[in-house]
C-alpha positions as CSV (number, residue, x, y, z in Angstrom):
1,M,53.3,-122.5,-91.0
2,D,52.4,-119.8,-88.8
3,E,49.7,-121.0,-86.8
4,Y,47.5,-117.8,-87.1
5,S,47.3,-117.3,-91.0
6,F,44.5,-117.2,-93.2
7,A,45.4,-120.0,-95.2
8,T,47.5,-122.7,-95.4
9,V,50.3,-123.8,-98.2
10,D,48.0,-126.4,-99.5
11,E,45.1,-124.4,-99.6
12,Y,47.4,-121.6,-101.9
13,R,47.9,-124.3,-103.9
14,I,44.4,-125.4,-104.5
15,D,43.4,-121.6,-105.1
16,T,46.4,-120.6,-107.0
17,G,47.8,-123.2,-109.0
18,D,50.7,-122.2,-108.3
19,A,52.8,-125.3,-107.7
20,A,56.3,-123.8,-108.4
21,T,57.3,-121.5,-105.2
22,P,59.2,-123.2,-102.7
23,D,56.7,-124.0,-99.7
24,E,59.1,-121.9,-96.9
25,R,58.0,-118.7,-99.5
26,V,54.8,-119.7,-99.6
27,A,54.3,-119.9,-96.0
28,A,55.9,-116.7,-95.1
29,E,54.1,-114.7,-97.3
30,L,50.9,-116.2,-96.4
31,S,51.9,-115.0,-92.9
32,R,52.8,-111.7,-93.6
33,Q,49.3,-110.9,-96.0
34,S,47.3,-112.3,-92.3
35,A,49.0,-110.2,-90.6
36,K,48.6,-107.1,-93.1
37,L,44.2,-108.9,-93.2
38,R,44.4,-108.3,-89.5
39,A,45.8,-104.7,-89.6
40,T,43.6,-103.9,-92.1
41,L,40.7,-104.9,-90.0
42,G,42.0,-103.7,-86.9
43,M,41.5,-107.4,-85.3
44,G,44.1,-109.2,-82.9
45,R,46.4,-111.7,-83.8
46,T,44.5,-114.5,-81.9
47,R,40.9,-113.8,-82.7
48,T,39.6,-116.8,-85.2
49,L,37.4,-116.7,-88.1
50,T,34.9,-119.1,-88.8
51,G,32.2,-119.5,-91.9
52,D,32.0,-116.8,-94.8
53,A,34.4,-114.5,-92.9
54,A,37.2,-117.4,-93.2
55,A,36.2,-118.2,-96.2
56,L,37.0,-114.6,-97.8
57,A,39.6,-113.8,-95.8
58,R,41.3,-116.9,-96.7
59,D,41.1,-115.5,-100.6
60,L,41.9,-112.3,-99.8
61,V,45.5,-113.5,-98.2
62,T,46.2,-116.3,-100.7
63,D,45.2,-113.9,-103.9
64,A,47.6,-111.3,-102.2
65,A,50.5,-113.8,-101.4
66,R,50.2,-115.3,-105.5
67,K,50.1,-111.4,-106.9
68,K,53.2,-111.1,-104.8
69,L,55.2,-114.3,-105.5
70,V,54.1,-115.6,-109.7
71,Q,55.2,-112.8,-111.8
72,P,52.4,-113.5,-115.2
73,A,54.2,-114.5,-118.1
74,C,53.1,-113.7,-121.7
75,A,54.9,-115.5,-124.8
76,P,54.2,-113.3,-127.5
77,M,55.3,-113.4,-131.2
78,G,58.1,-116.4,-130.5
79,V,59.9,-115.2,-127.6
80,E,60.0,-117.0,-124.7
81,D,59.2,-115.3,-121.7
82,L,58.3,-111.7,-121.2
83,T,57.7,-112.1,-117.0
84,G,55.2,-109.5,-116.1
85,V,53.8,-109.1,-119.3
86,S,50.2,-109.6,-119.8
87,Q,49.4,-108.7,-123.2
88,S,50.9,-107.5,-126.3
89,S,50.3,-106.5,-129.6
90,F,52.4,-106.1,-132.8
91,T,51.7,-104.1,-136.4
92,A,53.9,-106.2,-139.8
93,N,54.0,-103.0,-141.5
94,G,53.7,-100.2,-139.2
95,F,56.4,-102.2,-136.9
96,Q,54.6,-101.1,-133.7
97,G,54.4,-103.1,-131.1
98,S,53.1,-102.7,-127.1
99,F,53.3,-104.5,-124.3
100,T,50.7,-103.9,-121.2
101,F,52.5,-104.7,-117.9
102,Q,50.3,-106.5,-115.2
103,N,51.2,-105.2,-111.8
104,P,54.8,-104.0,-112.6
105,S,55.5,-103.7,-109.2
106,G,54.8,-107.1,-107.8
107,T,53.3,-105.4,-105.2
108,A,50.8,-107.0,-102.6
109,Y,47.6,-105.8,-102.5
110,F,43.5,-107.5,-101.1
111,D,40.9,-107.4,-104.1
112,R,38.8,-104.0,-103.0
113,S,35.1,-105.8,-103.5
114,T,36.3,-109.3,-101.6
115,L,37.2,-106.5,-98.7
116,A,34.7,-104.8,-98.1
117,A,32.6,-107.8,-98.3
118,L,34.5,-109.1,-95.2
119,K,34.1,-105.8,-93.6
120,R,30.3,-105.7,-94.2
121,L,30.5,-109.1,-92.6
122,L,32.3,-108.4,-89.8
123,G,30.6,-105.2,-89.3
124,R,33.8,-103.3,-89.8
125,C,32.2,-100.5,-92.2
126,Q,29.3,-98.7,-91.3
127,R,30.4,-95.0,-90.5
128,I,29.0,-92.6,-87.8
129,G,28.6,-88.9,-89.0
130,T,26.7,-85.9,-87.7
131,V,25.8,-83.0,-90.1
132,C,25.0,-79.6,-87.9
133,P,23.5,-77.2,-89.8
134,S,24.6,-73.2,-89.5
135,Y,22.0,-70.7,-90.5
136,G,23.1,-67.0,-90.6
137,G,26.0,-67.8,-88.8
138,R,24.5,-69.3,-85.6
139,P,25.3,-72.8,-84.5
């Protein structure tokens, strides 16, 4: 387990309910997602977060790791397993079928609203800009 990870394997299991993925894969993915979050926030490797910031970081890292490690599965109409399918529909007389894939690429990504909240909490979302209008061709 990476000592600089924002979540432990046990926290991942509690947050996601994923008990099937081997501990080594979970620990490696948590470490990668933590590094990605630090890079996104512009944080050094040794900086630690506390309180609400730590809770949001844990949520982001465990959620992104789950997206990468666990493909959603659906069992529509007697089919045992369709990995990656999150929804299906079928029409009997028209012989139509439809499947919706959730995250078909298996890419880990951070939830936008949680990431924005963490950035606000850390003071990293403020932008400063200036406008210098020009009238009649003069600056």
